[in-house]
N, C-alpha and C positions, 0 to 999 in steps of 0.2 A: 517373510521366507517358503521357501519353493517347497511345495508338498510331490511326494512321489505318486505321478502316476498310480491310478489303479486299474490300471491291464490288465491282475495276475487273478484280477477276481472274475471270476469266467461268470458270464450270465446264462439263467436257464436258455436248457435248449428243446429244440420243438421234441426230442423224443424222451429227455425226460417225463417220472410223470407229473400230477399234482403236487404231490405232497412235497416231493424233491423242487419243483423250483418254488415251492413255498418259503424252506427252508433255504435255500438260496437267496432267493429275493429279500427273505427279514435280514439275512446275512450281511446281506449289501445293503442293506440301509441301515446297519447298525454303520456297519465301518464307512461308512457316508458323512452319517452324522460323527462319529467319533474323530474324523479326517478335520470336517468342519469346525468343528467345536475345537482344536488344535490352531485352525487357522485364524480363528476368530479372537486364539488368547493372545496372540503377534499383536501388535499393532503397524495399521500402516503407515511409514515414512509418507511426509509430502515436503516439499521444499521451495519454499518462492522462492524466484529468480526475476528476475531485471537491469534495467539500468531505475537508477535514483528518480521520483518520481512518478514512478510507470500504477501506482496504487498497491504493491504487497502489503505494507502495514495496516492500509485499508483492508483489505479483503480479512486482515488475520483479525481484526475487529471487529467484521459482520461476522466471524468464525464465534468471536465470544459473545457474539450478540443474540446470534441461531444457535448454541445451542447448550453455551452455559450461562445464561438467564442474564446477558447484559451486564450492567452495570450499574453498582449501590451508589448510594446518594456521596459519600464519603467520593468515591474515588470519579463521579462525575466532579467536586468541589474541586479532586487534585490533578482535574483538564485544565483548570480556569490559568492559570499561569499562562500556557500553554497554548493556550489559545488568543489571551491577550496580546502576549506576542506574536503570534503572527497577525494579528490587527495594525501593533507596531510597526513589524516590518513593510506587512505592505503598501500603508501611510507614509512612512519614509522614505520608503524605496522608490511612491509615484514622485513625489516631489521632486527626492534627489535627479530624477532623468525629468524634469522638468525644463531646465537648463539645456543639459544634455539633446534633448529634441530638436531642443529650438523654436518651444513652445512657452506661451504668455499664461498667468494668468488670469481671470473672469472679474477678479476685483480687489483693491486697494488690504481690503480684507484678509483675504486671502493666503495673497504676502506674508500678510503681519502671520498669518496661522502656518505657513511654510513655516517662517524664519523661528519659530515658538518650537515646532518638531524637531526639526535639525539641530537648533541647539539645545538638546535630552538626548540624554548616552545612549546607548545603543540599545538599554533593557528596557522592555515594556515598564509604564506603573506598578507599582504592586498592587493600585484598585484604581478606578477613573474616573480621576477630580474632575466637576465643573470643569471647569476651565479647558483641561485635556478635552473633552470633550466636545465645545464646542465649537475646539480647532479642529477636531477632526472631522466631525459633522459636514464645519467650512469648508471645506478642502473635501470631498466626496461628495460635494454638490456642484463644485467649481465645474465649470463648462473646459478649463483648463486641462482641470486633470481625469475628466472623463476622455479626453482629448487624448488623454497619453495614456491610461489603461488600453483607450481602441489599439496604443504600436505597442501593447504589452508585451509579443512577440519578441520583438526587441532586445530587451532583453530582459533579466531573470526575476519574477511574481509567481508568486503562490500560483495554484489554482484557484483555490480558497478564497481570495481576495474579496471579487466581487464581492459573494453570500457573506463574508463576514461584517463588512462593510454596508454593506443595504442593511444585515440585523443588526447594527452599531447600535442602535438606540435600546434593543431590548436583553442583546451585552450589557449595557454599561450600569442596567438595575443594580443597583447596591444591592439586591437579594436574590443575584441571578446563579440558575443554577446551569450547567452546560446542559443540552437536549442530547438526542441520541446523535440526529443528523448532526447537530456543531460536532461532534466528539468524530461522528467519520470527516467529516471539511478538514479538523484541526491537525498538523504536520508537526512535527521534530526529528529532525535525519537521523535515523537509524546505524549505530553504530553498532557492531558485534556482534553475535546473535540469539533471536529470541523465541522460547518455543513456547508453543499451545497445544494442551493434550486436554480430545474430548471424547465423546462416545456420540454413536449415528446408530440407530436402528435398520440392520439391513430387509432390502425385502423377501416376503415372502420365497421370489422365485432364483433365489439366493441363497437359499435357506432359516433366514430368519435371526432373532438377537440380534444383539447388536456389539457393532464393533467400533472397536479405537483408534483411535487418527490419532495421528501426535503430527503437527504441522508451526516448521522452521522459515523465519524468517530472516534476512539478514540484509544490511548496506548494498545499496547500488550504487554508490560513489566511485568511482574507478581504484579510488585507494582503500577504500571495504574489500572489491572481490579477493580478492589473495587468501581472504578467511573464508572461502565459500566451501575448500575442498576439504574444510576438518566436517563437514557435514555430509559430504558425497556419500559414505559408508551407509549402507542398511536403504538410501533412497527408493521407496517403489515408483515416486512418482514427483514427477517437477511439474510446478505451474510459471508458467512463461509469461511476465504481462508485459503489455508491447502497450506504452498507450499513441494511438491514432490519434491525435491531438494535435502530439507535438513535432509536423511535419514543417512548422514553418517556424520553429525556434531552436535555438541552440542550447547545449552543455553549460554549465555556470561554468562546470570544472577549466572547457575551452567552447570561449567561445567561438572556435574559428569550424566545430564540429556540429552540423545538424542533427536534434536528435535522436528522431527516426531510423537514420543513416545509423548512428551508435547502436540503437536498440535493433536493426539488424544483423550486424555487424556480431555483435553479443549472441545471438541468437545462433548464430553460426555456429558459433567456438562451443555454445550449451548441448547442442543437437550434434556437436561433431567429439564430443567429448567422451573419449573411451573409460571411464568411471559413471560415466550417466548412461552407459551404451543402452542395459537393462532396466531400466526406468524406463518407466510409461511418460509422455511429455504431452501437457495440452496444456493453449496458447490462450490466452485473454486479451483478447483485442479491445483493451481498454480505454474509453474516457470518448468513447463513442458522439454523447451528448454535448463533449464542449466541441468534439472537430464537425459536430453538425453545424453549433453558432457559429462559429468560425466562417465556415462553408457560407453562410446567411448572409454573414455581416462583410463577404467580399472576397474573404482571400482562398487562394486554389492551390493544390496542390503541386499543379504541371508549373509553377514556377519554380519548383524547388526539385523536381522531378519531372523533367521533361520526356523521359519514357512515358509517362501517362495517358501523355494523348495519341501515342503508338496502341497502348492497355485499350483506349476507348474504340479502337477500329476494329474491335476484334466482334463478333457474331452478336450479340447482344445477350446479354449476361441475365442468369434467371432472378426474377428480382431488385433489376438495374432500373428505376424509374429516374434519378436524377441522379444531381454529380457528388452528393452523399453516396448513394447508393454504389455509387460508380468506386468512390477514392477507398471506402472499405473495401470492397471487393480487389481495387488493384495492391491495397496494402497485405489484403490476406493471400495473393498469389506472390508477390513477394516472397511471403515465408514459408507459401508452397516451393516456393522453388530454390528455393537453400534448402529445404529435407530431401530434393529426387539432385542435389549437385554429386557426385565422387569424390572424394575424399581422401587419403591417405593417412590410412591404420598403422602406424610403428609398431612393429614387434624386434624381437633380439637380432634376429639375424637378416630381417630385409621390411622393404616399404610398399605394403600392396595399394591400391587404388580400388576403393569399395563403394557402394552403395548402399547403405540403410534400406534396413525391409520393415523395418519396424514405423508404425502409424504416429502419428501425430495431430491432434486433434485440436480445432481453434473455437471459441468462443466470442462474440459481441459482446462485452461488457461495461454497463458504470458500478464501479465498485462501490459506489457512496448510495446505492439505490439497494436496500437489501432486499427487498422480490424479487430482482432479478438476480442480485446473489445466490441467494435461495434458492432458485429452480435453475437454476445453471451450477450450483452445486452440487444438488442433488443426483441434477446426470451426469454429471463429473465420479460423484459417490460411483453411483451402478459402473461407470465404465473401469473405476478403478478395480472394486471388489470382482465384476465378470472377469475380468482382462486375468486377474492375480489366481481366480477362482480356478479359471479354464489350464494356467500352464501347470497348473498343481493335479489336477486331471478332475474336480469334482465334475465340472460341468463338459 
């Protein structure tokens, strides 16, 4: 909620007596505190947007960890079926892709384990029995399956597949309780709209006290985006997530559409959306850890975005020391270019070509890294509060 600036409250002038100055200053400070309180009583609404699997729900979980004391043991146990399903989906997909990619298993034992996995129904087992565990471990240690994993950009596979399969022995224990890291890596398709409310301390420089935040998470799949408009009203900030690791992958729902290209198109639509024109926009360029691993493994963004080659001919960018740095800067520049494009803003009588004057803020993030998100969200929180208070005439 924007408050009316305090221009009408005159500041003490040089001609006034000391007593008059002090009296006016007291009134001025009182009014400032009163309006700060009214401002802090109104929740700041943040909307998470981005394509599917960009990390929105992981950010949502991080807010709970950072501001609502995390998860109870019962809530952790409730996540076990979801984690089991992630493991089952991952190993099943790897086995399924072996023949499609023309790859061979490393042993007859692995072939038998593959037949066993394919014979199971789509759902994960309710508990990790010894037979199932042996087959999963045999497959994950197979050279053919590892070769298949190295080509996982060619088919849909969870980003967390390696994490869960590397930790399979621990997870399959009968007394297993998911760790916070396990929960952050788990994935379940978001449908509908989720909301979380939390309070954070306000820095003294911004008036002190506490501020309530309400964060909304929505599904990023194409068939879920028509629901987004339901939460546009009253939104003060949009956190838009772009997975920079997906430069070499295609959409699950459209195998011919590059995921990063889809994210850029969606960002353009959000940036130009008239219902979000007054909202602050912050971009999390997410999963740069996975992007770096891909580049070190021999993947190159230039194979999917030929214009990257020309971008690298520019004068040396600050802090660009290797291909990973250049790739991050290239993706960021793609987003910056979109914010500088003129676009049509339709009114009742005409259609004007305009350029948005609002700012967009960029952060490189790893959504599963709590320390990283704590630091980044602290900056985001201060930025949102500063801009809102400045727009209210408080600072």
